[in-house]
C-alpha positions as CSV (number, residue, x, y, z in Angstrom):
1,M,75.9,-18.4,33.0
2,K,72.4,-18.3,33.9
3,F,70.4,-15.3,32.8
4,R,67.5,-14.2,34.7
5,R,64.3,-14.2,32.7
6,R,62.1,-11.3,32.7
7,P,58.5,-11.9,33.4
8,R,56.5,-11.4,30.2
9,E,53.9,-8.8,30.2
10,E,50.5,-10.0,29.2
11,V,49.4,-8.4,25.9
12,S,45.8,-7.5,25.8
13,I,43.6,-5.3,23.7
14,N,41.0,-3.2,25.5
15,L,37.8,-3.9,23.6
16,A,35.5,-1.7,25.7
17,S,36.0,1.4,23.5
18,L,35.5,-0.7,20.3
19,I,32.3,-2.1,21.6
20,D,31.1,1.4,22.5
21,V,31.8,2.6,18.9
22,V,30.0,-0.4,17.4
23,F,26.9,0.2,19.6
24,I,26.8,3.8,18.7
25,L,27.0,3.0,15.0
26,L,24.2,0.4,15.4
27,L,22.1,2.9,17.2
28,F,22.7,5.5,14.5
29,F,21.7,3.1,11.7
30,V,18.5,2.0,13.6
31,V,17.4,5.6,14.2
32,T,18.1,6.8,10.7
33,T,16.6,3.9,8.8
34,T,13.1,4.4,7.5
35,F,10.9,1.4,7.1
36,T,8.3,1.8,4.3
37,R,5.7,-0.7,3.4
38,E,4.2,-0.4,0.0
39,T,0.4,-0.3,0.2
40,Q,-0.5,0.0,-3.5
41,L,-2.3,-2.7,-5.4
42,R,-1.2,-3.6,-8.9
43,V,-4.1,-3.2,-11.3
44,D,-4.2,-3.8,-15.0
45,L,-7.4,-2.1,-16.2
46,P,-9.6,-3.8,-18.8
47,E,-9.8,-2.4,-22.3
48,A,-12.8,-0.6,-23.9
49,S,-13.0,1.0,-27.3
50,S,-15.1,3.8,-26.0
51,A,-12.8,4.8,-23.1
52,A,-13.0,8.4,-22.2
53,P,-10.8,10.3,-19.7
54,A,-12.4,10.5,-16.3
55,E,-12.7,13.8,-14.6
56,Q,-10.7,13.6,-11.3
57,T,-11.6,15.9,-8.5
58,P,-9.8,16.0,-5.2
59,D,-12.9,14.6,-3.4
60,T,-13.2,11.5,-5.7
61,L,-13.4,8.2,-3.9
62,E,-11.4,5.6,-5.8
63,I,-11.9,1.9,-5.1
64,L,-9.0,-0.3,-6.4
65,I,-9.6,-4.0,-6.8
66,S,-6.7,-6.2,-7.5
67,A,-6.7,-9.4,-9.5
68,G,-7.1,-11.4,-6.3
69,G,-10.1,-9.4,-5.2
70,E,-8.4,-7.2,-2.5
71,F,-9.8,-3.8,-2.0
72,A,-8.0,-0.5,-1.5
73,L,-9.8,2.9,-1.0
74,N,-7.9,6.0,-2.0
75,G,-4.6,4.0,-2.0
76,Q,-5.1,2.5,1.5
77,N,-5.4,-1.3,1.6
78,L,-8.4,-2.7,3.5
79,N,-7.7,-5.5,6.0
80,K,-10.8,-7.5,5.1
81,H,-12.2,-7.9,1.6
82,D,-15.9,-8.0,2.4
83,L,-18.9,-5.7,2.0
84,S,-19.1,-4.4,5.6
85,T,-15.4,-3.4,5.7
86,L,-15.7,-1.6,2.4
87,M,-18.9,0.2,3.4
88,A,-17.3,1.3,6.7
89,A,-14.3,2.6,4.8
90,L,-16.4,4.5,2.3
91,Q,-18.5,6.0,5.1
92,R,-15.4,7.1,6.9
93,E,-13.6,8.6,3.8
94,S,-16.8,10.4,2.5
95,K,-17.7,11.7,5.9
96,G,-21.4,11.0,5.1
97,N,-21.3,12.9,1.8
98,A,-23.0,10.6,-0.8
99,E,-22.7,13.2,-3.5
100,L,-19.0,12.4,-4.0
101,P,-18.1,10.5,-7.2
102,V,-17.0,6.9,-6.8
103,V,-14.5,5.5,-9.3
104,I,-14.0,1.7,-9.4
105,S,-10.7,0.6,-10.9
106,A,-10.7,-3.2,-11.1
107,D,-8.0,-5.4,-12.6
108,A,-9.0,-7.1,-15.9
109,N,-8.7,-10.5,-14.1
110,T,-10.7,-9.5,-11.0
111,P,-13.5,-11.9,-10.1
112,H,-16.8,-10.4,-11.0
113,Q,-18.0,-10.8,-7.4
114,A,-15.5,-8.3,-6.1
115,V,-16.7,-5.6,-8.6
116,V,-20.3,-6.4,-7.6
117,I,-19.4,-6.0,-3.9
118,A,-17.9,-2.6,-4.6
119,M,-20.9,-1.5,-6.5
120,D,-23.2,-2.8,-3.8
121,A,-21.3,-1.0,-1.1
122,A,-21.6,2.3,-3.0
123,G,-25.3,1.7,-3.8
124,K,-26.2,0.9,-0.2
125,L,-24.5,4.1,1.1
126,G,-26.4,6.2,-1.5
127,F,-23.6,7.0,-3.9
128,A,-25.2,7.8,-7.3
129,R,-22.1,9.0,-9.2
130,L,-20.4,5.7,-10.0
131,R,-17.8,5.1,-12.7
132,I,-15.8,2.1,-13.7
133,T,-12.3,2.9,-15.2
134,T,-10.9,1.2,-18.3
135,V,-8.1,1.9,-20.7
136,E,-8.5,2.6,-24.4
137,A,-8.2,-0.5,-26.5
138,S,-5.2,-0.7,-28.7
139,E,-6.0,-0.8,-32.4
140,A,-5.5,-4.2,-34.1
141,P,-2.9,-4.0,-36.9
């Protein structure tokens, strides 16, 4: 007895809807992800035995100098680390007001040349209220 074989149905999974869901999830994650770039410099201030707290006003211009000699003005890193770039940034932030106080916060291992560049930029623009920040020296046991 010969039985007649039924033709087999091809089994397939429709992946179109699965691909749609994956792309929607991908789009959701791309849109909701925030990309932040840290722009702060790490600065270890030098110690001084006569350190006094600095008066901070909202209009204070703070120049941060990292151990590698990179400059940041009011928390914004500068692309170049030369005198002209620092002067342009100081002029832009101060809006031409040379009466604003300038605070230089340099790392303890910063090359002396970088501090001189910051002081020179402030001096050339006419800033007279200049302060260098330090931390109070720890007492020796």
